[in-house]
Backbone as XML, in Angstrom:
<?xml version="1.0"?>
<chain id="A" units="angstrom">
  <residue number="1" name="MET">
    <atom name="N" x="-3.329" y="-13.930" z="13.483"/>
    <atom name="CA" x="-2.667" y="-13.870" z="12.670"/>
    <atom name="C" x="-3.125" y="-13.043" z="11.282"/>
  </residue>
  <residue number="2" name="SER">
    <atom name="N" x="-3.073" y="-12.317" z="10.707"/>
    <atom name="CA" x="-3.117" y="-11.700" z="9.345"/>
    <atom name="C" x="-3.563" y="-12.514" z="8.211"/>
  </residue>
  <residue number="3" name="ARG">
    <atom name="N" x="-4.297" y="-12.663" z="7.471"/>
    <atom name="CA" x="-4.716" y="-13.081" z="6.283"/>
    <atom name="C" x="-3.662" y="-13.206" z="5.320"/>
  </residue>
  <residue number="4" name="PHE">
    <atom name="N" x="-3.072" y="-12.133" z="5.525"/>
    <atom name="CA" x="-1.980" y="-12.045" z="4.281"/>
    <atom name="C" x="-0.293" y="-12.722" z="5.012"/>
  </residue>
  <residue number="5" name="ALA">
    <atom name="N" x="-0.220" y="-13.285" z="6.247"/>
    <atom name="CA" x="0.874" y="-13.792" z="6.650"/>
    <atom name="C" x="1.842" y="-14.992" z="6.181"/>
  </residue>
  <residue number="6" name="SER">
    <atom name="N" x="0.932" y="-15.720" z="5.087"/>
    <atom name="CA" x="1.744" y="-16.973" z="4.255"/>
    <atom name="C" x="2.245" y="-16.115" z="3.412"/>
  </residue>
  <residue number="7" name="PHE">
    <atom name="N" x="1.747" y="-14.930" z="2.341"/>
    <atom name="CA" x="2.340" y="-14.842" z="1.729"/>
    <atom name="C" x="3.458" y="-13.671" z="2.170"/>
  </residue>
  <residue number="8" name="GLU">
    <atom name="N" x="3.148" y="-13.195" z="3.435"/>
    <atom name="CA" x="4.445" y="-12.325" z="4.084"/>
    <atom name="C" x="5.678" y="-13.008" z="3.753"/>
  </residue>
  <residue number="9" name="ARG">
    <atom name="N" x="5.483" y="-14.315" z="3.932"/>
    <atom name="CA" x="6.377" y="-15.234" z="4.194"/>
    <atom name="C" x="7.424" y="-15.716" z="2.862"/>
  </residue>
  <residue number="10" name="THR">
    <atom name="N" x="6.573" y="-15.463" z="1.707"/>
    <atom name="CA" x="7.184" y="-15.772" z="0.245"/>
    <atom name="C" x="8.483" y="-15.020" z="-0.157"/>
  </residue>
  <residue number="11" name="GLU">
    <atom name="N" x="8.962" y="-15.332" z="-0.954"/>
    <atom name="CA" x="10.494" y="-13.802" z="-1.321"/>
    <atom name="C" x="9.905" y="-13.038" z="-1.908"/>
  </residue>
  <residue number="12" name="LEU">
    <atom name="N" x="8.964" y="-12.742" z="-2.464"/>
    <atom name="CA" x="7.763" y="-11.719" z="-3.342"/>
    <atom name="C" x="7.049" y="-10.984" z="-1.969"/>
  </residue>
  <residue number="13" name="GLY">
    <atom name="N" x="6.550" y="-11.628" z="-1.394"/>
    <atom name="CA" x="5.922" y="-11.338" z="0.237"/>
    <atom name="C" x="7.366" y="-10.178" z="0.656"/>
  </residue>
  <residue number="14" name="GLN">
    <atom name="N" x="8.137" y="-10.761" z="1.185"/>
    <atom name="CA" x="9.241" y="-10.377" z="1.736"/>
    <atom name="C" x="9.591" y="-8.924" z="1.194"/>
  </residue>
  <residue number="15" name="LYS">
    <atom name="N" x="9.696" y="-8.847" z="0.018"/>
    <atom name="CA" x="10.213" y="-7.601" z="-0.672"/>
    <atom name="C" x="9.123" y="-6.702" z="-0.904"/>
  </residue>
  <residue number="16" name="LEU">
    <atom name="N" x="8.189" y="-6.898" z="-0.926"/>
    <atom name="CA" x="6.789" y="-5.804" z="-1.342"/>
    <atom name="C" x="6.657" y="-5.444" z="0.588"/>
  </residue>
  <residue number="17" name="LYS">
    <atom name="N" x="7.184" y="-6.488" z="1.433"/>
    <atom name="CA" x="6.759" y="-5.523" z="2.672"/>
    <atom name="C" x="7.760" y="-4.630" z="3.009"/>
  </residue>
  <residue number="18" name="SER">
    <atom name="N" x="9.133" y="-4.930" z="2.717"/>
    <atom name="CA" x="10.182" y="-4.372" z="2.945"/>
    <atom name="C" x="10.398" y="-2.903" z="2.363"/>
  </residue>
  <residue number="19" name="ILE">
    <atom name="N" x="9.466" y="-3.019" z="1.147"/>
    <atom name="CA" x="9.176" y="-1.728" z="-0.031"/>
    <atom name="C" x="8.065" y="-1.032" z="0.612"/>
  </residue>
  <residue number="20" name="SER">
    <atom name="N" x="7.115" y="-1.120" z="1.112"/>
    <atom name="CA" x="6.355" y="-0.769" z="1.345"/>
    <atom name="C" x="6.097" y="-0.278" z="3.134"/>
  </residue>
  <residue number="21" name="GLN">
    <atom name="N" x="6.436" y="-1.280" z="3.619"/>
    <atom name="CA" x="6.868" y="-0.738" z="5.274"/>
    <atom name="C" x="8.427" y="0.042" z="5.408"/>
  </residue>
  <residue number="22" name="ALA">
    <atom name="N" x="9.322" y="0.502" z="4.733"/>
    <atom name="CA" x="10.539" y="1.207" z="4.843"/>
    <atom name="C" x="10.310" y="2.436" z="5.542"/>
  </residue>
  <residue number="23" name="PRO">
    <atom name="N" x="11.015" y="2.585" z="6.616"/>
    <atom name="CA" x="10.670" y="3.993" z="7.143"/>
    <atom name="C" x="10.433" y="5.180" z="6.746"/>
  </residue>
  <residue number="24" name="GLU">
    <atom name="N" x="11.217" y="5.475" z="6.030"/>
    <atom name="CA" x="11.355" y="6.438" z="4.649"/>
    <atom name="C" x="10.148" y="6.743" z="3.957"/>
  </residue>
  <residue number="25" name="ARG">
    <atom name="N" x="9.171" y="5.789" z="3.480"/>
    <atom name="CA" x="8.109" y="5.899" z="3.161"/>
    <atom name="C" x="7.187" y="6.566" z="3.391"/>
  </residue>
  <residue number="26" name="ILE">
    <atom name="N" x="7.005" y="6.850" z="5.009"/>
    <atom name="CA" x="5.463" y="7.617" z="5.787"/>
    <atom name="C" x="6.080" y="9.080" z="5.092"/>
  </residue>
  <residue number="27" name="ILE">
    <atom name="N" x="6.975" y="9.586" z="4.744"/>
    <atom name="CA" x="7.352" y="11.217" z="4.281"/>
    <atom name="C" x="6.190" y="10.844" z="2.679"/>
  </residue>
  <residue number="28" name="GLU">
    <atom name="N" x="6.463" y="9.683" z="1.961"/>
    <atom name="CA" x="6.105" y="9.699" z="0.385"/>
    <atom name="C" x="4.255" y="9.824" z="1.098"/>
  </residue>
  <residue number="29" name="TYR">
    <atom name="N" x="3.823" y="8.930" z="1.832"/>
    <atom name="CA" x="2.551" y="8.409" z="2.059"/>
    <atom name="C" x="2.144" y="9.908" z="2.612"/>
  </residue>
  <residue number="30" name="ARG">
    <atom name="N" x="2.624" y="10.106" z="3.246"/>
    <atom name="CA" x="1.939" y="11.889" z="3.970"/>
    <atom name="C" x="1.667" y="12.549" z="2.722"/>
  </residue>
  <residue number="31" name="ALA">
    <atom name="N" x="2.369" y="12.791" z="2.067"/>
    <atom name="CA" x="2.985" y="13.591" z="1.125"/>
    <atom name="C" x="1.520" y="13.644" z="-0.407"/>
  </residue>
  <residue number="32" name="PHE">
    <atom name="N" x="1.773" y="12.225" z="-0.466"/>
    <atom name="CA" x="0.390" y="11.867" z="-1.200"/>
    <atom name="C" x="-0.620" y="12.223" z="-1.119"/>
  </residue>
  <residue number="33" name="SER">
    <atom name="N" x="-0.794" y="11.832" z="0.438"/>
    <atom name="CA" x="-2.259" y="11.746" z="1.310"/>
    <atom name="C" x="-2.847" y="13.133" z="1.287"/>
  </residue>
  <residue number="34" name="ARG">
    <atom name="N" x="-1.740" y="14.052" z="1.366"/>
    <atom name="CA" x="-2.228" y="15.509" z="1.510"/>
    <atom name="C" x="-2.303" y="16.369" z="0.321"/>
  </residue>
  <residue number="35" name="GLU">
    <atom name="N" x="-1.824" y="15.764" z="-0.811"/>
    <atom name="CA" x="-2.227" y="16.234" z="-2.416"/>
    <atom name="C" x="-3.458" y="15.670" z="-2.643"/>
  </residue>
  <residue number="36" name="GLY">
    <atom name="N" x="-4.155" y="14.397" z="-1.872"/>
    <atom name="CA" x="-5.485" y="13.732" z="-2.413"/>
    <atom name="C" x="-5.346" y="12.710" z="-3.091"/>
  </residue>
  <residue number="37" name="PHE">
    <atom name="N" x="-4.002" y="12.228" z="-2.997"/>
    <atom name="CA" x="-3.864" y="11.032" z="-3.785"/>
    <atom name="C" x="-3.520" y="9.403" z="-2.659"/>
  </residue>
  <residue number="38" name="PRO">
    <atom name="N" x="-4.228" y="8.475" z="-2.821"/>
    <atom name="CA" x="-4.197" y="7.747" z="-2.124"/>
    <atom name="C" x="-2.714" y="6.965" z="-1.956"/>
  </residue>
  <residue number="39" name="ALA">
    <atom name="N" x="-2.225" y="6.976" z="-0.558"/>
    <atom name="CA" x="-0.990" y="6.926" z="-0.096"/>
    <atom name="C" x="-0.015" y="5.822" z="-0.961"/>
  </residue>
  <residue number="40" name="VAL">
    <atom name="N" x="-0.804" y="4.207" z="-1.481"/>
    <atom name="CA" x="-0.236" y="3.461" z="-2.123"/>
    <atom name="C" x="0.380" y="4.362" z="-3.769"/>
  </residue>
  <residue number="41" name="THR">
    <atom name="N" x="-0.153" y="5.405" z="-3.863"/>
    <atom name="CA" x="0.598" y="5.762" z="-5.048"/>
    <atom name="C" x="2.096" y="6.253" z="-4.658"/>
  </residue>
  <residue number="42" name="ALA">
    <atom name="N" x="2.508" y="6.176" z="-3.941"/>
    <atom name="CA" x="3.905" y="6.124" z="-3.664"/>
    <atom name="C" x="4.590" y="4.923" z="-4.214"/>
  </residue>
  <residue number="43" name="LEU">
    <atom name="N" x="4.283" y="3.424" z="-4.090"/>
    <atom name="CA" x="4.581" y="2.621" z="-4.466"/>
    <atom name="C" x="4.660" y="2.053" z="-6.047"/>
  </residue>
  <residue number="44" name="VAL">
    <atom name="N" x="3.615" y="2.966" z="-6.804"/>
    <atom name="CA" x="3.600" y="2.335" z="-8.128"/>
    <atom name="C" x="4.683" y="1.907" z="-8.526"/>
  </residue>
  <residue number="45" name="SER">
    <atom name="N" x="5.787" y="2.940" z="-8.850"/>
    <atom name="CA" x="6.887" y="2.909" z="-9.701"/>
    <atom name="C" x="7.820" y="1.644" z="-9.265"/>
  </residue>
  <residue number="46" name="GLU">
    <atom name="N" x="7.881" y="1.528" z="-8.101"/>
    <atom name="CA" x="8.669" y="0.501" z="-7.281"/>
    <atom name="C" x="8.206" y="-1.222" z="-7.425"/>
  </residue>
  <residue number="47" name="VAL">
    <atom name="N" x="7.045" y="-1.184" z="-6.848"/>
    <atom name="CA" x="6.517" y="-2.573" z="-6.951"/>
    <atom name="C" x="5.688" y="-3.264" z="-8.508"/>
  </residue>
  <residue number="48" name="GLY">
    <atom name="N" x="5.554" y="-1.815" z="-9.205"/>
    <atom name="CA" x="5.089" y="-2.507" z="-10.346"/>
    <atom name="C" x="5.673" y="-3.611" z="-11.190"/>
  </residue>
  <residue number="49" name="PRO">
    <atom name="N" x="7.047" y="-3.119" z="-11.371"/>
    <atom name="CA" x="7.590" y="-4.182" z="-12.142"/>
    <atom name="C" x="8.062" y="-5.434" z="-11.579"/>
  </residue>
  <residue number="50" name="LEU">
    <atom name="N" x="7.890" y="-5.571" z="-9.916"/>
    <atom name="CA" x="7.826" y="-6.778" z="-9.111"/>
    <atom name="C" x="6.446" y="-7.554" z="-9.203"/>
  </residue>
  <residue number="51" name="LEU">
    <atom name="N" x="5.523" y="-6.652" z="-9.543"/>
    <atom name="CA" x="4.290" y="-7.552" z="-9.641"/>
    <atom name="C" x="3.523" y="-8.047" z="-11.062"/>
  </residue>
  <residue number="52" name="LYS">
    <atom name="N" x="4.449" y="-7.420" z="-12.450"/>
    <atom name="CA" x="4.221" y="-7.413" z="-13.424"/>
    <atom name="C" x="4.077" y="-9.147" z="-14.001"/>
  </residue>
  <residue number="53" name="ASP">
    <atom name="N" x="4.891" y="-10.063" z="-13.601"/>
    <atom name="CA" x="4.660" y="-11.288" z="-13.891"/>
    <atom name="C" x="3.166" y="-11.874" z="-13.315"/>
  </residue>
  <residue number="54" name="LEU">
    <atom name="N" x="3.107" y="-11.953" z="-12.027"/>
    <atom name="CA" x="2.008" y="-11.961" z="-11.516"/>
    <atom name="C" x="0.630" y="-11.667" z="-12.293"/>
  </residue>
  <residue number="55" name="ALA">
    <atom name="N" x="0.641" y="-10.191" z="-12.680"/>
    <atom name="CA" x="-0.421" y="-9.709" z="-13.391"/>
    <atom name="C" x="-0.714" y="-10.304" z="-14.835"/>
  </residue>
  <residue number="56" name="GLU">
    <atom name="N" x="0.253" y="-10.899" z="-15.141"/>
    <atom name="CA" x="0.189" y="-11.773" z="-16.865"/>
    <atom name="C" x="-0.345" y="-12.778" z="-16.645"/>
  </residue>
  <residue number="57" name="THR">
    <atom name="N" x="0.197" y="-13.775" z="-15.079"/>
    <atom name="CA" x="-0.207" y="-15.168" z="-15.198"/>
    <atom name="C" x="-1.087" y="-15.771" z="-13.951"/>
  </residue>
  <residue number="58" name="ASP">
    <atom name="N" x="-1.375" y="-14.928" z="-12.802"/>
    <atom name="CA" x="-2.425" y="-15.064" z="-11.933"/>
    <atom name="C" x="-2.943" y="-13.811" z="-11.051"/>
  </residue>
  <residue number="59" name="ARG">
    <atom name="N" x="-3.989" y="-13.664" z="-12.153"/>
    <atom name="CA" x="-4.869" y="-12.530" z="-11.486"/>
    <atom name="C" x="-5.279" y="-12.720" z="-9.926"/>
  </residue>
  <residue number="60" name="THR">
    <atom name="N" x="-5.554" y="-13.650" z="-9.687"/>
    <atom name="CA" x="-5.746" y="-13.743" z="-8.140"/>
    <atom name="C" x="-4.609" y="-13.534" z="-7.183"/>
  </residue>
  <residue number="61" name="ALA">
    <atom name="N" x="-3.699" y="-14.245" z="-7.645"/>
    <atom name="CA" x="-2.138" y="-13.847" z="-7.000"/>
    <atom name="C" x="-1.892" y="-12.404" z="-6.924"/>
  </residue>
  <residue number="62" name="PHE">
    <atom name="N" x="-2.400" y="-12.124" z="-7.709"/>
    <atom name="CA" x="-1.755" y="-10.698" z="-8.291"/>
    <atom name="C" x="-2.618" y="-9.394" z="-7.220"/>
  </residue>
  <residue number="63" name="ASN">
    <atom name="N" x="-3.993" y="-9.656" z="-7.529"/>
    <atom name="CA" x="-4.890" y="-9.050" z="-6.570"/>
    <atom name="C" x="-4.606" y="-9.298" z="-5.163"/>
  </residue>
  <residue number="64" name="PHE">
    <atom name="N" x="-4.480" y="-10.432" z="-4.860"/>
    <atom name="CA" x="-4.207" y="-10.532" z="-3.277"/>
    <atom name="C" x="-2.620" y="-9.687" z="-2.983"/>
  </residue>
  <residue number="65" name="ALA">
    <atom name="N" x="-1.483" y="-9.883" z="-3.580"/>
    <atom name="CA" x="-0.203" y="-8.997" z="-3.333"/>
    <atom name="C" x="-0.484" y="-7.435" z="-3.055"/>
  </residue>
  <residue number="66" name="LYS">
    <atom name="N" x="-1.581" y="-6.925" z="-4.038"/>
    <atom name="CA" x="-2.178" y="-6.098" z="-3.998"/>
    <atom name="C" x="-2.470" y="-5.530" z="-2.875"/>
  </residue>
  <residue number="67" name="GLN">
    <atom name="N" x="-3.353" y="-6.390" z="-2.100"/>
    <atom name="CA" x="-4.531" y="-6.294" z="-0.987"/>
    <atom name="C" x="-3.240" y="-6.229" z="-0.060"/>
  </residue>
  <residue number="68" name="SER">
    <atom name="N" x="-2.175" y="-7.103" z="0.085"/>
    <atom name="CA" x="-1.394" y="-7.286" z="1.309"/>
    <atom name="C" x="-0.606" y="-5.883" z="0.983"/>
  </residue>
  <residue number="69" name="ILE">
    <atom name="N" x="-0.184" y="-5.417" z="0.165"/>
    <atom name="CA" x="0.598" y="-3.943" z="0.347"/>
    <atom name="C" x="-0.509" y="-3.226" z="0.946"/>
  </residue>
  <residue number="70" name="GLY">
    <atom name="N" x="-1.854" y="-2.882" z="0.555"/>
    <atom name="CA" x="-2.854" y="-2.151" z="1.149"/>
    <atom name="C" x="-2.637" y="-2.139" z="2.759"/>
  </residue>
  <residue number="71" name="ASP">
    <atom name="N" x="-2.802" y="-3.516" z="3.245"/>
    <atom name="CA" x="-2.687" y="-3.855" z="4.411"/>
    <atom name="C" x="-1.252" y="-3.433" z="4.822"/>
  </residue>
  <residue number="72" name="TRP">
    <atom name="N" x="-0.534" y="-3.321" z="4.746"/>
    <atom name="CA" x="0.976" y="-3.177" z="5.477"/>
    <atom name="C" x="1.225" y="-1.404" z="5.202"/>
  </residue>
  <residue number="73" name="VAL">
    <atom name="N" x="0.844" y="-0.720" z="4.006"/>
    <atom name="CA" x="0.440" y="0.717" z="4.197"/>
    <atom name="C" x="-1.060" y="1.038" z="5.083"/>
  </residue>
  <residue number="74" name="ALA">
    <atom name="N" x="-1.200" y="0.400" z="5.515"/>
    <atom name="CA" x="-2.563" y="0.684" z="6.167"/>
    <atom name="C" x="-1.982" y="0.870" z="7.985"/>
  </residue>
  <residue number="75" name="LYS">
    <atom name="N" x="-1.072" y="-0.106" z="8.114"/>
    <atom name="CA" x="-0.479" y="-0.337" z="9.350"/>
    <atom name="C" x="0.395" y="1.187" z="9.500"/>
  </residue>
  <residue number="76" name="VAL">
    <atom name="N" x="1.144" y="1.032" z="8.188"/>
    <atom name="CA" x="2.116" y="2.229" z="8.478"/>
    <atom name="C" x="1.447" y="3.561" z="8.761"/>
  </residue>
  <residue number="77" name="MET">
    <atom name="N" x="0.564" y="3.988" z="8.120"/>
    <atom name="CA" x="-0.645" y="5.157" z="8.414"/>
    <atom name="C" x="-1.324" y="5.146" z="9.569"/>
  </residue>
  <residue number="78" name="ILE">
    <atom name="N" x="-1.733" y="4.165" z="10.363"/>
    <atom name="CA" x="-2.601" y="4.014" z="11.433"/>
    <atom name="C" x="-1.569" y="4.300" z="12.587"/>
  </residue>
  <residue number="79" name="ALA">
    <atom name="N" x="-0.008" y="3.840" z="12.437"/>
    <atom name="CA" x="0.886" y="3.757" z="13.349"/>
    <atom name="C" x="1.207" y="5.551" z="13.483"/>
  </residue>
  <residue number="80" name="ASP">
    <atom name="N" x="1.277" y="5.975" z="12.464"/>
    <atom name="CA" x="1.438" y="7.556" z="12.290"/>
    <atom name="C" x="0.456" y="8.352" z="12.639"/>
  </residue>
  <residue number="81" name="ASP">
    <atom name="N" x="-0.848" y="8.009" z="13.127"/>
    <atom name="CA" x="-1.980" y="8.252" z="13.285"/>
    <atom name="C" x="-2.670" y="9.179" z="12.564"/>
  </residue>
  <residue number="82" name="TYR">
    <atom name="N" x="-2.731" y="8.384" z="11.704"/>
    <atom name="CA" x="-3.914" y="8.683" z="10.194"/>
    <atom name="C" x="-4.883" y="8.361" z="10.287"/>
  </residue>
  <residue number="83" name="GLU">
    <atom name="N" x="-6.091" y="8.129" z="9.887"/>
    <atom name="CA" x="-7.466" y="8.086" z="9.885"/>
    <atom name="C" x="-7.706" y="7.546" z="8.405"/>
  </residue>
  <residue number="84" name="LYS">
    <atom name="N" x="-8.375" y="6.481" z="7.954"/>
    <atom name="CA" x="-8.923" y="6.058" z="6.681"/>
    <atom name="C" x="-10.165" y="7.179" z="6.643"/>
  </residue>
  <residue number="85" name="VAL">
    <atom name="N" x="-10.211" y="7.424" z="5.149"/>
    <atom name="CA" x="-11.221" y="8.393" z="5.082"/>
    <atom name="C" x="-11.816" y="8.312" z="3.711"/>
  </residue>
  <residue number="86" name="GLY">
    <atom name="N" x="-11.779" y="7.071" z="2.863"/>
    <atom name="CA" x="-12.415" y="6.604" z="1.771"/>
    <atom name="C" x="-11.217" y="5.884" z="0.917"/>
  </residue>
  <residue number="87" name="GLN">
    <atom name="N" x="-11.706" y="6.071" z="-0.745"/>
    <atom name="CA" x="-11.054" y="5.493" z="-1.395"/>
    <atom name="C" x="-10.969" y="6.195" z="-2.488"/>
  </residue>
  <residue number="88" name="ARG">
    <atom name="N" x="-9.921" y="5.793" z="-3.608"/>
    <atom name="CA" x="-9.932" y="6.632" z="-4.817"/>
    <atom name="C" x="-9.218" y="5.740" z="-5.731"/>
  </residue>
  <residue number="89" name="SER">
    <atom name="N" x="-9.369" y="6.052" z="-7.079"/>
    <atom name="CA" x="-8.512" y="5.412" z="-8.041"/>
    <atom name="C" x="-7.059" y="6.024" z="-7.904"/>
  </residue>
  <residue number="90" name="VAL">
    <atom name="N" x="-6.120" y="5.134" z="-8.090"/>
    <atom name="CA" x="-4.837" y="4.926" z="-8.299"/>
    <atom name="C" x="-4.145" y="4.994" z="-9.624"/>
  </residue>
  <residue number="91" name="PRO">
    <atom name="N" x="-3.457" y="6.337" z="-9.627"/>
    <atom name="CA" x="-2.724" y="6.651" z="-10.869"/>
    <atom name="C" x="-1.829" y="5.876" z="-11.038"/>
  </residue>
  <residue number="92" name="GLY">
    <atom name="N" x="-1.461" y="5.424" z="-12.545"/>
    <atom name="CA" x="-0.622" y="4.622" z="-12.790"/>
    <atom name="C" x="-1.720" y="2.971" z="-13.253"/>
  </residue>
  <residue number="93" name="LYS">
    <atom name="N" x="-0.795" y="1.703" z="-13.458"/>
    <atom name="CA" x="-1.138" y="0.779" z="-13.606"/>
    <atom name="C" x="-1.408" y="-0.223" z="-13.129"/>
  </residue>
  <residue number="94" name="VAL">
    <atom name="N" x="-1.143" y="-0.200" z="-11.783"/>
    <atom name="CA" x="-0.731" y="-1.363" z="-10.613"/>
    <atom name="C" x="-1.859" y="-1.533" z="-9.621"/>
  </residue>
  <residue number="95" name="PHE">
    <atom name="N" x="-2.198" y="-0.578" z="-9.151"/>
    <atom name="CA" x="-3.440" y="-0.564" z="-8.253"/>
    <atom name="C" x="-4.806" y="0.336" z="-8.745"/>
  </residue>
  <residue number="96" name="SER">
    <atom name="N" x="-5.523" y="-0.798" z="-8.421"/>
    <atom name="CA" x="-7.304" y="-0.242" z="-9.284"/>
    <atom name="C" x="-7.701" y="1.452" z="-8.282"/>
  </residue>
  <residue number="97" name="THR">
    <atom name="N" x="-7.801" y="0.743" z="-7.051"/>
    <atom name="CA" x="-7.991" y="1.983" z="-5.976"/>
    <atom name="C" x="-7.336" y="1.626" z="-4.680"/>
  </residue>
  <residue number="98" name="GLY">
    <atom name="N" x="-6.722" y="2.771" z="-4.119"/>
    <atom name="CA" x="-6.352" y="2.974" z="-2.828"/>
    <atom name="C" x="-6.981" y="3.729" z="-1.880"/>
  </residue>
  <residue number="99" name="ALA">
    <atom name="N" x="-6.724" y="3.518" z="-0.366"/>
    <atom name="CA" x="-7.471" y="3.967" z="0.705"/>
    <atom name="C" x="-6.636" y="5.293" z="0.362"/>
  </residue>
  <residue number="100" name="MET">
    <atom name="N" x="-7.885" y="6.612" z="0.921"/>
    <atom name="CA" x="-7.384" y="7.690" z="1.134"/>
    <atom name="C" x="-7.438" y="8.305" z="2.849"/>
  </residue>
  <residue number="101" name="TRP">
    <atom name="N" x="-6.397" y="8.803" z="3.236"/>
    <atom name="CA" x="-5.784" y="8.738" z="4.905"/>
    <atom name="C" x="-5.723" y="10.552" z="4.743"/>
  </residue>
  <residue number="102" name="ARG">
    <atom name="N" x="-5.615" y="10.811" z="6.218"/>
    <atom name="CA" x="-5.632" y="12.055" z="6.733"/>
    <atom name="C" x="-5.191" y="11.953" z="8.246"/>
  </residue>
  <residue number="103" name="LYS">
    <atom name="N" x="-4.503" y="13.031" z="8.621"/>
    <atom name="CA" x="-4.068" y="12.687" z="10.046"/>
    <atom name="C" x="-5.241" y="13.204" z="10.831"/>
  </residue>
  <residue number="104" name="LYS">
    <atom name="N" x="-4.988" y="12.041" z="11.907"/>
    <atom name="CA" x="-6.289" y="12.678" z="13.041"/>
    <atom name="C" x="-6.297" y="13.803" z="13.670"/>
  </residue>
  <residue number="105" name="PRO">
    <atom name="N" x="-7.324" y="14.499" z="13.961"/>
    <atom name="CA" x="-7.626" y="15.553" z="14.191"/>
    <atom name="C" x="-6.962" y="15.798" z="16.031"/>
  </residue>
  <residue number="106" name="VAL">
    <atom name="N" x="-6.180" y="17.015" z="16.209"/>
    <atom name="CA" x="-5.716" y="16.961" z="17.365"/>
    <atom name="C" x="-6.929" y="16.777" z="18.431"/>
  </residue>
  <residue number="107" name="LYS">
    <atom name="N" x="-7.240" y="16.423" z="19.672"/>
    <atom name="CA" x="-8.067" y="16.502" z="20.662"/>
    <atom name="C" x="-7.668" y="17.706" z="21.655"/>
  </residue>
  <residue number="108" name="GLU">
    <atom name="N" x="-8.355" y="18.561" z="21.979"/>
    <atom name="CA" x="-7.920" y="19.123" z="23.201"/>
    <atom name="C" x="-8.470" y="19.352" z="24.487"/>
  </residue>
</chain>
């Protein structure tokens, strides 16, 4: 069981997971990855308002929520045959850093 399982069952966790794992998100994750940005950059404008209260009241919970989102995005990217190639700062004021992804090379 994932260390994020208990958070995933909360109302906020369910909202954030739904946003981050929506099937149409892969298009955005691919685009940001292709352009040299962490995939989570695609979520900044949508999850930022949902995390605002946590950021102001409970930094530990805020950081855990961001890590949960990163984990869910990673699952989407791995399922789409991407590999993690590093980390980079994320534009916006939600995530500090995020994973960089690239499509795995086709084996001949």
